[in-house]
Phi, psi and omega in degrees: 000133180274131178237142177224149178220155171203154179215150173240151179283165181242187182262185186260193179126176182237140170224149182286169180257163182188174179284153180286147177290142174279167180302321182293320178293322179295321180301325184279354182244000183239150173272162178296143178262131178305148184300327182291344180249011184231010182048033176060026177273125181297147179049045188305308184294320180292321179288322179295313182297316179299315180296313180295316183292333175292319178292323180294322183291334184276344187072165182195157173258124185246054177052233184292347180274353173103182178258140184240129173288167174310139181243156180299153180292150174271156174258154172282137173240118179296330175289319176294323175297321177300312180296319180298314180299321178298316180291319178295321178294323180294315178301313180299312184290323186258002174055060173219170179218108184190153174291335181266126178295160177309328180268010176091000177288151181253175173308316181301312180301315181295317180290317178299329182294341178269357185065027175286130179269107186240154175253331175208153183226154171214153178217136171244136174233152178206163178212147175096348180280143184271340184207170185299313179305314181293320180293317179294315175305318177295317178296320182292339176271001176247128187306311184291318178297313180300316177299323177295312180298326184265357180302114187287345177288332180287139178234354179219161177210155166225149182219145173215150176230127178235132181281135178275172175291162179307330181274356187288157181292328177238155177288298183246145182241118184249136170226131175240125169252133180237145183206158167260113180293132178282000000 
């Protein structure tokens, strides 16, 4: 299976630390994610949030990006998920893999299009992973992705997975947007 990763940095700021949300807590705080943005993974938003928050609660060493103490749990943002879904769908439909959309838009452009009020942003993308655990594992093995996931300044996230066509270079296209809400 061919796997690909890329990451963009986020902004600074301080956020408190806290325990990771359980899957049950996450389910009560997230809206349902459309099937076309979840690779048909059941309870996608709750599972994604629980998996990411479990990693944040454990702390991590992100290679050249340094060591990160446990970070506060993230909240789900429907607007960040919307921006993530749009980018994953664009990559899947047009069969490319990049932080820059085929029409030249950036992460900032895509998030701004949702009217999300942010103070700092980060983005992780991946392709080829079958499920949430594997994509997060992949991100944790990549210095830049790991640093985005562990950034204590971020307080919200959205994630999407879109299946490409049978002829696409990768099976699933993943986009995660992380932000500090303004």
